[in-house]
VMD Tcl script that draws the C-alpha trace (Angstrom):
set ca {
  {38.32 -1.01 16.52}
  {40.21 1.16 14.14}
  {43.91 0.86 13.23}
  {44.62 3.71 15.64}
  {43.11 1.65 18.60}
  {44.66 -1.50 17.71}
  {48.33 0.10 17.26}
  {47.89 1.86 20.78}
  {48.04 -1.63 21.88}
  {51.38 -2.20 20.31}
  {50.26 -4.21 17.47}
  {52.42 -2.98 14.68}
  {50.78 -4.83 11.64}
  {47.56 -6.47 10.55}
  {47.64 -8.81 7.87}
  {45.16 -11.45 6.21}
  {45.89 -15.11 6.88}
  {45.05 -16.18 3.20}
  {47.54 -13.67 1.60}
  {51.41 -14.12 1.04}
  {53.17 -12.40 4.28}
  {56.60 -11.09 4.92}
  {58.69 -13.01 7.87}
  {58.99 -11.31 11.28}
  {60.94 -13.89 13.14}
  {61.75 -11.61 15.98}
  {58.10 -10.57 16.62}
  {55.34 -12.35 18.77}
  {52.07 -13.07 16.50}
  {48.29 -13.12 17.47}
  {46.14 -15.40 15.12}
  {42.43 -14.52 14.96}
  {40.86 -17.51 12.88}
  {37.74 -19.23 11.57}
  {38.16 -22.62 13.02}
  {38.22 -24.30 9.75}
  {40.30 -26.47 7.78}
  {41.74 -23.74 5.59}
  {42.75 -21.46 8.36}
  {44.31 -24.28 10.51}
  {46.37 -25.43 7.15}
  {47.61 -21.68 6.57}
  {48.53 -21.60 10.15}
  {50.59 -24.89 10.19}
  {52.14 -23.78 6.94}
  {53.77 -20.87 8.59}
  {55.76 -23.22 10.73}
  {56.14 -26.30 8.82}
  {59.43 -25.19 7.14}
  {62.80 -24.67 8.87}
  {62.46 -20.82 9.05}
  {59.49 -20.09 10.97}
  {57.54 -17.17 10.00}
  {57.16 -15.35 13.40}
  {58.99 -15.27 16.69}
  {58.69 -17.51 19.98}
  {55.50 -16.31 21.11}
  {52.22 -17.43 19.32}
  {48.56 -16.70 20.69}
  {45.74 -18.65 18.91}
  {42.18 -17.32 19.05}
  {39.46 -19.25 17.29}
  {36.06 -17.41 16.43}
  {33.96 -20.57 17.28}
  {34.51 -24.19 18.48}
  {37.74 -25.74 17.13}
  {36.94 -29.38 15.99}
  {39.03 -32.13 17.53}
  {40.40 -33.19 14.01}
  {41.80 -29.62 13.34}
  {43.33 -29.46 16.87}
  {45.17 -32.78 16.07}
  {46.60 -31.14 13.17}
  {47.90 -28.25 15.21}
  {49.46 -30.61 17.81}
  {51.24 -32.52 14.96}
  {53.16 -29.34 14.02}
  {56.01 -29.41 16.68}
  {57.54 -26.04 15.76}
  {54.23 -24.35 16.24}
  {53.34 -26.35 19.60}
  {56.68 -25.09 21.06}
  {55.85 -21.57 20.49}
  {52.15 -21.50 21.26}
  {51.42 -19.28 24.55}
  {47.54 -19.42 24.34}
  {44.84 -21.19 22.58}
  {41.28 -20.04 22.98}
  {37.98 -20.28 21.56}
  {36.40 -16.75 21.82}
  {32.90 -17.24 20.30}
  {32.62 -14.06 18.29}
  {32.03 -15.51 14.66}
  {29.70 -12.58 13.70}
  {29.88 -8.97 12.96}
  {28.22 -6.34 15.39}
  {27.48 -3.70 12.78}
  {25.56 -1.65 15.19}
  {25.00 -1.53 18.94}
  {22.04 -3.71 18.94}
  {22.42 -5.48 15.44}
  {24.70 -8.03 14.03}
  {25.42 -9.93 10.80}
  {27.02 -13.06 9.49}
  {28.08 -11.45 6.29}
  {26.63 -14.57 4.36}
  {24.87 -13.06 1.34}
  {25.41 -16.08 -0.74}
  {23.67 -18.54 1.49}
  {20.13 -17.22 0.52}
  {19.54 -19.15 -2.72}
  {21.28 -22.61 -1.60}
  {18.90 -22.58 1.61}
  {15.68 -22.16 -0.58}
  {16.66 -24.36 -3.47}
  {17.83 -27.04 -1.12}
  {21.04 -27.28 -3.30}
  {23.97 -27.40 -0.64}
  {21.83 -25.88 1.84}
  {23.29 -28.24 4.63}
  {26.63 -26.44 4.38}
  {25.03 -23.09 4.86}
  {22.74 -24.05 7.63}
  {25.49 -25.62 9.68}
  {27.48 -22.46 9.23}
  {24.66 -20.19 10.29}
  {23.99 -22.44 13.30}
  {27.50 -22.41 14.46}
  {27.71 -18.54 14.24}
  {24.48 -18.27 15.96}
  {25.71 -20.52 18.88}
  {28.79 -17.95 19.23}
  {26.17 -15.06 19.54}
  {24.43 -16.65 22.30}
  {27.50 -17.74 24.08}
  {28.83 -14.02 23.80}
  {25.41 -12.74 25.26}
  {25.26 -15.49 27.91}
  {21.65 -16.48 26.28}
  {20.45 -20.16 26.41}
  {17.27 -19.31 24.46}
  {13.84 -20.78 23.90}
  {13.27 -21.30 20.36}
  {10.20 -20.30 18.54}
  {9.52 -20.85 14.77}
  {6.72 -21.32 12.49}
  {6.16 -25.26 12.04}
  {4.77 -24.66 8.45}
  {8.42 -23.49 7.60}
  {10.63 -26.32 6.37}
  {13.70 -23.98 6.65}
  {12.93 -22.69 9.95}
  {12.11 -26.06 11.37}
  {15.41 -27.50 10.20}
  {17.44 -24.54 11.48}
  {15.66 -24.68 14.74}
  {16.35 -28.33 15.33}
  {19.99 -27.96 14.46}
  {20.41 -25.03 16.62}
  {18.89 -26.75 19.72}
  {21.29 -29.72 19.17}
  {24.32 -27.52 18.83}
  {23.36 -25.10 21.79}
  {22.98 -28.21 24.05}
  {26.31 -29.61 23.08}
  {27.96 -26.09 23.78}
  {26.36 -25.91 27.23}
  {27.31 -29.42 28.12}
  {30.98 -28.77 27.12}
  {31.34 -25.43 28.94}
  {30.09 -26.32 32.54}
  {31.47 -22.87 33.93}
  {29.53 -20.83 31.28}
  {26.49 -19.11 32.81}
  {23.29 -17.82 31.12}
  {20.36 -15.54 31.93}
  {17.78 -17.29 33.95}
  {19.89 -20.25 34.63}
  {18.71 -20.59 38.17}
  {20.73 -20.60 41.51}
  {24.09 -21.81 40.13}
  {24.10 -18.90 37.48}
  {25.41 -15.36 38.08}
  {22.85 -13.13 39.52}
  {20.50 -11.84 36.68}
  {17.21 -10.09 36.94}
  {16.30 -11.51 33.24}
  {14.63 -14.58 32.44}
  {15.95 -16.90 29.59}
  {15.73 -15.04 26.08}
  {13.66 -16.02 23.01}
  {15.19 -16.91 19.57}
  {12.49 -16.29 16.89}
  {13.31 -17.78 13.64}
  {11.49 -16.03 10.77}
  {11.24 -17.12 7.23}
  {11.62 -14.65 4.46}
  {8.98 -16.25 2.58}
  {6.33 -15.11 5.16}
  {7.04 -11.57 4.14}
  {8.57 -11.01 0.81}
  {6.75 -7.66 0.47}
  {8.47 -5.37 3.18}
  {12.17 -5.39 1.80}
  {10.83 -4.43 -1.71}
  {9.10 -1.45 -0.70}
  {10.64 2.05 -0.59}
  {11.25 3.21 2.92}
  {11.83 6.97 3.75}
  {13.79 6.64 6.82}
  {17.23 7.98 6.85}
  {19.29 4.96 6.91}
  {16.86 2.95 4.55}
  {17.25 5.67 1.92}
  {20.95 5.85 2.21}
  {21.36 2.15 1.90}
  {18.82 1.94 -0.86}
  {19.34 5.01 -2.96}
  {23.00 5.95 -2.69}
  {26.10 4.06 -3.45}
  {27.44 2.51 -0.15}
  {30.11 0.06 0.30}
  {30.10 -1.85 3.45}
  {29.91 1.29 5.82}
  {31.74 3.68 3.29}
  {30.03 6.26 1.40}
  {31.50 9.00 -1.13}
  {29.97 12.00 -1.18}
  {30.49 15.83 -2.15}
  {32.13 17.93 0.65}
  {33.33 21.44 1.01}
  {36.91 22.07 0.38}
  {38.99 23.53 3.35}
  {40.08 26.48 1.36}
  {36.68 27.32 -0.23}
  {33.18 26.66 1.10}
  {31.87 27.29 -2.21}
  {33.61 24.37 -4.07}
  {33.26 20.80 -3.11}
  {35.07 17.57 -3.71}
  {34.58 13.85 -3.58}
  {35.23 12.48 -0.05}
  {34.76 9.05 1.71}
  {32.93 8.98 4.95}
  {32.10 5.97 7.24}
  {28.49 5.60 8.59}
  {29.20 3.42 11.63}
  {28.75 3.51 15.43}
  {31.61 6.06 15.83}
  {29.59 8.77 14.06}
  {27.22 9.79 16.69}
  {25.12 11.83 14.52}
  {24.42 9.01 12.29}
  {23.45 6.88 15.13}
  {20.90 9.42 16.35}
  {19.59 10.17 13.08}
  {19.34 6.76 10.99}
  {15.88 5.67 12.52}
  {14.15 8.95 11.63}
  {12.20 9.78 8.83}
  {14.19 11.74 6.03}
  {11.98 15.01 6.44}
  {12.71 14.96 10.24}
  {16.42 14.53 9.56}
  {16.63 17.63 7.35}
  {14.43 19.48 9.80}
  {16.82 18.49 12.80}
  {20.09 19.35 10.67}
  {18.75 22.69 9.58}
  {17.55 23.69 13.09}
  {21.10 22.90 14.64}
  {22.79 24.81 11.95}
  {20.61 27.73 12.84}
  {21.19 27.39 16.50}
  {24.79 27.55 15.91}
  {24.27 30.76 13.59}
  {22.08 32.36 16.30}
  {24.59 31.73 19.00}
  {26.90 34.66 20.18}
  {29.59 33.68 17.89}
  {27.52 32.79 14.94}
  {25.39 35.93 15.04}
  {28.19 38.14 14.26}
  {28.23 36.39 10.69}
  {24.65 37.12 9.71}
  {23.49 38.05 6.36}
  {23.79 35.96 3.24}
  {20.52 34.39 3.76}
  {17.84 33.69 0.76}
  {14.33 35.09 1.16}
  {12.27 34.34 4.26}
  {15.40 34.17 6.13}
  {16.25 30.56 5.07}
  {19.74 29.61 4.18}
  {20.99 27.72 1.39}
  {23.37 24.43 1.86}
  {26.38 26.48 0.47}
  {25.41 29.30 2.65}
  {25.38 27.27 5.70}
  {28.61 25.50 5.05}
  {30.38 28.93 4.15}
  {29.06 30.08 7.68}
  {30.07 27.05 9.66}
  {33.62 27.30 8.06}
  {34.18 30.74 9.76}
  {33.35 29.19 13.20}
  {36.66 27.39 14.28}
  {35.07 26.29 17.69}
  {32.38 24.50 15.71}
  {34.62 22.94 13.21}
  {34.09 19.29 14.26}
  {30.24 19.55 14.54}
  {30.25 21.52 11.39}
  {32.00 18.56 9.66}
  {29.26 15.99 10.75}
  {26.38 18.62 10.11}
  {27.64 19.45 6.62}
  {28.31 15.82 5.83}
  {24.93 14.58 6.89}
  {22.99 17.69 5.05}
  {24.92 16.66 1.77}
  {23.72 12.86 2.07}
  {20.30 13.72 3.03}
  {20.00 16.00 0.12}
  {21.51 13.37 -2.17}
  {18.66 11.23 -1.04}
  {16.09 13.69 -1.84}
  {17.48 14.13 -5.34}
  {17.05 10.66 -6.11}
  {13.57 10.77 -4.47}
  {12.58 13.64 -6.72}
  {14.28 12.57 -10.10}
  {12.85 8.98 -9.80}
  {9.35 10.45 -8.48}
  {9.44 7.97 -5.43}
  {6.57 9.86 -3.71}
  {4.32 8.68 -6.63}
  {5.84 5.35 -6.77}
  {5.36 4.52 -2.94}
  {1.78 5.69 -3.19}
  {1.32 2.75 -6.00}
  {3.40 0.23 -3.70}
  {1.23 0.91 -0.45}
  {-1.92 0.67 -2.64}
  {-0.65 -2.71 -3.89}
  {0.34 -4.05 -0.40}
  {-2.70 -2.88 1.31}
  {-5.43 -2.88 -1.23}
  {-6.23 0.87 -0.28}
  {-5.01 4.21 -1.27}
  {-3.91 7.03 0.83}
  {-7.49 8.32 1.34}
  {-8.62 4.96 2.53}
  {-10.37 4.09 -0.58}
  {-10.27 0.81 -2.26}
  {-9.65 1.32 -5.85}
  {-10.48 -1.31 -8.60}
  {-7.73 -3.72 -9.54}
  {-8.08 -2.38 -13.11}
  {-7.17 1.07 -11.96}
  {-4.29 0.02 -10.20}
  {-2.78 -1.99 -12.95}
  {-3.20 0.98 -15.17}
  {-0.92 3.00 -12.93}
  {1.52 0.26 -12.54}
  {1.86 -0.19 -16.26}
  {2.42 3.64 -16.93}
  {5.06 3.56 -14.14}
  {6.68 0.63 -15.59}
  {6.97 2.21 -19.12}
  {8.48 5.22 -17.45}
  {11.18 3.63 -15.26}
  {14.61 3.62 -16.68}
  {16.39 1.32 -13.88}
  {15.54 -2.45 -14.43}
  {15.82 -3.19 -11.08}
  {13.13 -0.70 -9.99}
  {10.76 -2.36 -12.61}
  {11.72 -5.83 -11.02}
  {10.85 -4.57 -7.63}
  {7.59 -3.21 -8.76}
  {6.48 -6.48 -10.58}
  {7.24 -8.42 -7.44}
  {5.18 -6.19 -5.10}
  {2.35 -6.41 -7.83}
  {2.71 -10.25 -7.75}
  {2.63 -10.37 -4.12}
  {-0.11 -8.16 -3.49}
  {-3.09 -9.37 -1.69}
  {-5.41 -8.84 -4.60}
  {-2.92 -10.61 -6.92}
  {-2.72 -10.68 -10.75}
  {-4.81 -12.62 -13.03}
  {-3.18 -14.14 -16.15}
  {-3.88 -11.24 -18.56}
  {-2.81 -8.58 -16.24}
  {0.40 -10.42 -15.38}
  {1.37 -10.52 -19.17}
  {0.29 -7.07 -19.59}
  {2.78 -5.86 -16.82}
  {5.50 -8.30 -17.94}
  {5.36 -6.75 -21.41}
  {5.56 -3.18 -20.06}
  {8.60 -4.10 -17.93}
  {10.42 -5.40 -21.04}
  {12.50 -7.81 -18.74}
  {15.64 -9.61 -19.57}
  {15.73 -13.43 -19.18}
  {17.43 -13.19 -15.86}
  {14.78 -10.28 -14.55}
  {12.00 -12.77 -15.66}
  {13.77 -15.66 -13.53}
  {14.00 -13.44 -10.59}
  {10.22 -13.13 -10.51}
  {9.49 -16.75 -11.12}
  {11.75 -17.62 -8.15}
  {8.97 -16.30 -5.64}
  {7.65 -19.78 -5.97}
  {10.78 -21.29 -5.21}
  {10.84 -19.48 -2.13}
  {7.14 -20.68 -1.30}
  {6.20 -16.87 -0.90}
  {2.46 -16.15 -0.17}
  {1.30 -14.63 -3.44}
  {-2.21 -13.29 -3.58}
  {-3.58 -14.24 -7.15}
  {-3.99 -17.27 -9.46}
  {-3.74 -17.58 -13.22}
  {-6.74 -18.59 -15.30}
  {-5.13 -22.25 -15.40}
  {-4.98 -22.67 -12.09}
  {-8.56 -21.41 -11.32}
  {-9.62 -24.17 -13.74}
  {-7.54 -26.86 -11.71}
  {-4.60 -27.07 -14.16}
  {-0.93 -26.12 -13.72}
  {0.97 -26.20 -10.36}
  {2.75 -22.89 -10.56}
  {2.03 -19.32 -10.72}
  {3.95 -18.69 -13.88}
  {3.96 -21.00 -17.06}
}
mol new
graphics top color blue
foreach p $ca { graphics top sphere $p radius 0.5 }
foreach p [lrange $ca 0 end-1] q [lrange $ca 1 end] { graphics top cylinder $p $q radius 0.2 }
display resetview
């Protein structure tokens, strides 16, 4: 929901619970909160003083199950209790980023889970959030995971316990495949498949040339917001920086994000040509490059002259700029050559199906590392080489690390693969002789 949608429902202001807020004693209030001590304390403080922050109508909605101890804290605040008109657990402690994808927005949980330092807290949070996903989808899933993964094993057992507790405490809740007492559903019970990142560290390191992957990897995207150049209203030949949202409301983004970048540019160009060839667009004509192809500036200028296509023009122009920005990085960073090296490391075969000698691959990797300016790109390539099925021997590893010219932090990143228990293809000379327990000294 955007602010316009919210205000259409007579909500006049939206504020964060953890910030200092102005009093509105004549207005009702809706609280949308996490069910934790910090949120409940902030709620109680709003009514602890003689002058309550808000009016006589208070509606409380918690994103997950509210523990009994926190409910007692609320009940102890008499000025608040007198105002409460509703209190409900709505089970939406997750962010639906796409129509068929959600996230818990817990980027800081990765390291603790694998180092086992304070992992219990994060595993507990993840499981509780996952229960709210299943509650919302009416799923009471079968659980599948690799028994060899301690992380997945622990998470599976905890989730099974919490999900059973939720079902037991909500007798009116129904789930797909629940039998005669459940609402009619053609589906069987779902399956929750828990995957350990250690089973596949390679994939997220590889360069992917589908539209969404390139945008998120190569361009500066903050949340869903991207800043790109766009033509000014007055002059199509001039551009200025403008923010755009890449979300579900952008139908063109939803349609194109899963397609290869070459196909995206082809689709965008074809649609602009279709507009130009329409009865209205045909009157514009001219201003084309050799071979009848129009430049990006020509296309934008032409579209500006078609008022009935203004909204379509805006989106086509926006995504044409974004896709071209991706291709600019693709060219300047020589990502085609780099991706061929990555694929050879990952599969042991080049694009012609030949299995080159490891010495040949190492020569290419070393040359590539010495040319790279971005330290993060060097880290990615070293990690891919380390995870390669062919692996690195002791001498090759040191040779590549020397070419990468790593900082202490970058070196630690590579060493942390063994903390995750990642499957690495090679062994050092020391390990082959039976000494040493780790891949790195």
